[in-house]
Steps between C-alpha positions, in 0.01 A plus 500: 500500500780743590679449169177526302402823674843656453478413132150649476631827643822535302398350167133595475367774731799736486543476119127557449506827694833603349320508166231733634737787578391818322830634375337799331290646784653329801349252740323191370208443266168486683286243320517168314179309431443127528594455134843648583427819308700784652347849520792741511268799544310364801507697828761393753381403846699635792432179694629301202818707486554487876477123484739485205747721689471276806546191281816608321652640820453169678612297200826693519528448876449124460666423167763780487418556134601854404243505218224474760638802682507692171131419441419607854687828453310580181168426667592716801598792280169480312296479819681775688466729198136439402309321775568726798279801572763752603239763588256300713709200602459131436472312170227483237297192406578498126708684243482493121752325279707819479491559876232771508235461769211273407323447836605723788322303774709447811439154644666385819557155345692664217707713738587183691638322195705804405661500846554122479674534165718795595621333820611195301654715228697689763627169638609393152643826372599689819347807333425732792243693295282187484501460878430871547202480261372187676512680834327801346210287376489315835447834674234595246314174566505562872385860456238457226385137504406436862220583739452424870425133425726371223593568138281662237477381141430726199559874474513771238813673376471743790422228756123533527318171562338335196318168459723195521412349162850366442512257794131429558320206340227241552239776490646673804656845539758480777633792704794289616646169382719219623683512167624857540600439862692186399700674230575796724640252750700339220637840393582619851676170573734561209542869581583428863741225398709740293455819707458389864286812541312494833192675360467228237540234770226658711252498214599147399409384850172692473415319175586163654264568788222583252540150358503339843215702651270591209569305181549152644166329558592240760165323487575379146883523497497742208559863405212737435511691171283814482414753770312822566682809623500369858648163400169320537484215251274526196410200285581135557807435287798273551798564270708183507794653314528800727485280809793283397696802374441688825642221715849517359501880462401538866770252598751699296390822672557340840845379398596852396347666807655258748213541748470170690151562638356595160679208337339255741151640439539511124644148482205358694254680271678394182519135600121495517460685169733270305327187630162649414601589143633151440171355622267737313676602179759242398337294226645294217856615559409870486327772701145622445447875479246616759162459665227765476222403744427138406640515147851363440697659217701219341714707263869415534659845512869539411594705804306282744698193392831687524430630850382154608838349411677753723238487775508124535880489480502755779251290696720194457797689642305661786295202616717208384206343318619299197148507354545870428812435294308238303225757436755759381657247260158393374396858428828565320430197282156643422658835410766356269254270325207739467565866582842544339423609144707284268421703188797685355484852640271410789552515876228373742128476433301728730238248601365156411161342550462179701573300184831682443379713210649854492259793520502671159387833647801537730815676384857376531616851597276773641505749791480205744666211314872525561815306600442562870314195636653240270844661503490534876402134535811404304723729704355378830552134408859571393583702812324266743687195367851637457 
């Protein structure tokens, strides 16, 4: 499995994204449809570019390939030039192919990924301007994206609240989400790791407590998804992929923080979540998507499978349960046989139905489909098994 995953990273995923670099306008092209038709004029998502920057930075840190650092540098230069609102602070949601502003919404989720990417890029490049910009956006998040309860979601260019269309679904409009909180925690973990800033540490502990006290639903050993402004749950949704992803990201946060009491609490919570996901969602060598009330969504989503490999490997290490390693290997086998796109010029299919048929309506590259989940899975497997 280790050799196969290393090969997938170095000989498939990295070359695919290398070919999507926009050498005329900077950054990377923003859209490729399921027929592998590239749209060079498509808008460029800031989340997409943050994830690409994170990916190439960490590929360099793991593989020591100078070409990866060059790709990361080009992506950073594009983002710092076009994606940052120098007047009002923070980063936009979307820019056009040439870098002009397409959608000036400020979403906390998007700010989080920008911080995550810049912290990793600083670690790879030692470029002090990247760390300074990451700290600047961190301060903007804490000033503009919080209330007395937790973190807000969607705002206008000038930081006025707007409806959270981008991260709401299932017929619900959420004021706050587990997803945004999780990726803030992910970003602050990386920022604290490279900066050791005490303000970042304080807020990272605050986010961890939100998971322990508000998001974790102990009665069902799962994480809640959507909330009102006071962090009261709305809807009855269980996101299997986010649960398994959260377990290892929370463990990573605790490792970086070095807080023994928090580590003990988080470990006890995560042990229950991992066991529950295996029981509820692991089917046919892969992971189901989610439950909305009584309806189970059986789509096999690319990122859910990738995060499951890491989450169950992490569970195997933490709880010394060999069944979790077997699950991780089984899901990797499902990925390599079904989700990896073997067409020339392809990467990974976005999602498959329960019969393994790819969804024709889902793109190979879009504002959300990127080398972050699958690339990170490869990097985690390599680094965890060195």
